[in-house]
N, C-alpha and C positions, 0 to 999 in steps of 0.2 A: 214603691210609690215614687212618682216623679217629683223632682225638686221644685219648690215654689220660690223660696228665698234662700240665697246663699251669701254669706259674708266670708270673703277670702282675704285673710291676713289684714283685717281692718284695724286701724289705729286712729286715734284722734288726740291731739295735744292742745292744751290751753296754756299758752306761755310755756313755763317749764314743767307743767303737770301733764302726765300721760293719763287720760281718763279711761281710755280703752286701748289695750296693748296686744296687737297681733291676733285678733279674735278670728277664729275659723268656726263657722257654724252653718248648718243646713237645716231648713225646715221643709218637710215633705208635705204634699197636699193632703188635706183632710185630717190633720193631726192637731192635738192640743199640746203646744210646747210651752213650758214654763221657764222663765229666767229668774233665778233667785240669787241672793247674796246679801251680805251685810250692807248697812247704810253706806253710801259712797262707793259702792262696788262698780258703778258705771251702768246700771241697768236702764235707767231712764235716758241716759246718753245714747245708748244703743237704739232705743225707740226713736230718738231725735235724728239719728243717722239714717235709719231705715225710712223715715217719713220726710226726709229732705230738709229738716230744720238746720242740721249741721251737715257739712261735707267732710268725709274722712281725710285725715292728713296723709294716710297711706292705705293701700289695699283697694279692693273693689267690692261693691254690693250689687248682686244680681237679683232681679225679680222677673220670674218667668223668662229666664235666659237673656234679659236685657240689662245692661249696666245702668244703674240709676244714681250713681255717685253725685252728679252735678245737676240733677233735675230739681226744679222748685217743688215745694210741697203740693201745690194745686195740680201739677202734672202727675205727680206720684199718686195722688188721690184718684185722679181720673183713670190711672192705670189699674187701680184695684186694691190699694192699701188704705185702710181707714184706722183711726185710733181714738182712744179716749185719753184723758189726762189725770195725773195724780190729784190736782186741784180742779174741781168741777168747773167747766167753762160753758155755761148756758146763757141764753138771752133771757134773763129773769123776768123782764117786762113783756115778753111775748108769750103767747099761749103754748101749751105743750105741743100741740100738733104743728104750729108754725115753726117751732124749733126743729122738728123732724123734717119738715118740708125744706128748710134751709139746707139740710144735708143732701138733698136731691139736686142741688144747684149744678153740681159738676156733670150731671146726666141730662140737663135740660138743653133743648135745642131751639127754644123760642127766641123771638126777636123783639126789639123795642116796638117796631111798627105793628107786629102781630098783636102784642099786648095792648097797644093803643087802639087798634081797630077791632079788638075782640074777635079775631078770625076764628074759623071753625077749628083749625089746627091748634090754636092757642087754647081753646076751650077743652079740646080732647087731651092736650098735655096736662092742663090743670087738673082734670078729672083723674088722670093717671097718677099724678103726684099725690093727690088726695088719697087715692086707694093705697098707694105704696106707703104713705105715712101711717095710715090706719093699720095696715098689716104689720108694720114695725112696732107700733104701739101695742097691738094685740099680743105679739110675741113677748113683749116686755111686761105684759099684764097691766097696761096703763090706759086701756081704751076709755075707761070711765073718767079719766082725768084730761081728756083731749083738749077741752076748751078752758081748762084752768090755766092761770099764769104759772109758768115754770118755777118762778121763785116761791110759790106757795106749796110746792111739793115737799114731802119729807126728804130727809137726806138720802135714804135708800132709793126712793123713787127718782130723785134727781140723778143718781148714779145710773139707774136703768134707762132714764131718758137720754143720757149721753150715749149709751150703747145704741139705742134706737136711732138716734141721729147719725151715728157712724154707719149703721146698717143701711140707712137710706141712700148712701153713696154706692151701694151694690158692690161691696168689696169681695175680693178673693181671699184677702188676708186681713184679719181684724186684730189689731194690737190693743190690748187692754192693760192700762197702767194702773195697778193697784185698784181694781174694780170693787173689791170687797172691803176696802178701808173704811172704818167707821160703822160698819154694819153689825147688827146683832146676829146671833147664830141662826135664827129663823130666816132673816133676810139673806144671809150667806147661802143657806141651803137652797132657797128659791133661785138665787143668782146662779148657783152651780148647775141647777137643772136647766135654766135658760141657756147657759153656755153650751151645755150638751146638745140642746135642740139646735143651736146655731151651727154646731159642728155637723150635725146630721143633715143640715141644709147644704153641705158641701163647702162651707167656709172654714178656712184654716185659722186657728186661734194661736196668737202669740201673747203670752200672759206674764206680766210682772206682778208679783204679789208677795207680801211678807207673812201672811198667814199660812204656815206650813201644812196644817191639817187640810185647809182649803186646797192648796196646791197638790198635795200628795193624793188626795181623793179624786182629783180632776184630770191632772196632766198625764199624758202618755210618755212623754220624754221631758227630762229636766236638765237644764244647763246651769252650772253654778259659777258665779264670778266672785273674785276677791281682788280688790285694788286694780280693777280693769282687766284682769287676766282670767281666762277660763281655767278653773280647777279641774272640773270633770263634767261629764255629760252621760246620761243613762236613764234607765227606768227609775221611777220614784224609789223603789226598794233598794236599788243599787246606790243611789245618791245618799239615801238616809244613813247607810252604814259605811260610807266612805270616810276614813279617818281625816283626810284633808278638809272635807266639808265640816265635820264636827269641830275641827280646830279653828276653821274660819269663823264659825258662829260662836264658839264657846271660849276660844283662846287656847293657847298651848299651856299645858300644866308645867309649872315651875317646880323643879325638884331641888 
């Protein structure tokens, strides 16, 4: 499978702290890749690097063979990388469907004059955005909540709404930062099935998650970090039985 995202010897330092240390990793198109590790391992920092919030201190990040190191987040989003966050970031006082429509902004071609004069092109684009938003909500099983305020949704529904908004940007790569956090087992199973559907749409999934059962039943490849360094990478079965991974999570036995 062709490469979609590549991190080539990527490091980032904050003062005297090295948060990510010489990371090499490749994501191939159409896969679900999980990034796991103990708290403070650097997982969310990698998402921030990939999405342009941080620029690496060293190394290069390639997306579809283009270097994206110094690009701003909105440019990276328009190139086809979308993300969710550990802490839910919704417009609580807007409707569910308006939250999703906002995600389509990077694909909009309308003008101020067109919006002011209500031109035919503007009306067509608004109809397209409405349809796209409803399609994303249907995938997330939130169609019946479209006109509710986002702040009134349950926690699990808000998590799914964030994913719907990210999908509205039409990504090639979807980065999900702890999407199952705080969910009960039934909600997690529903989310896993939705993520599989997204993959079958041709979207590559990059997943950070602490729930190992969720990860191991979903991901095709798993990369493990500890103190900003890659310990290992492989299939879920290979990673689960790797002694270095067990030590990173459980600690080294003192004899």
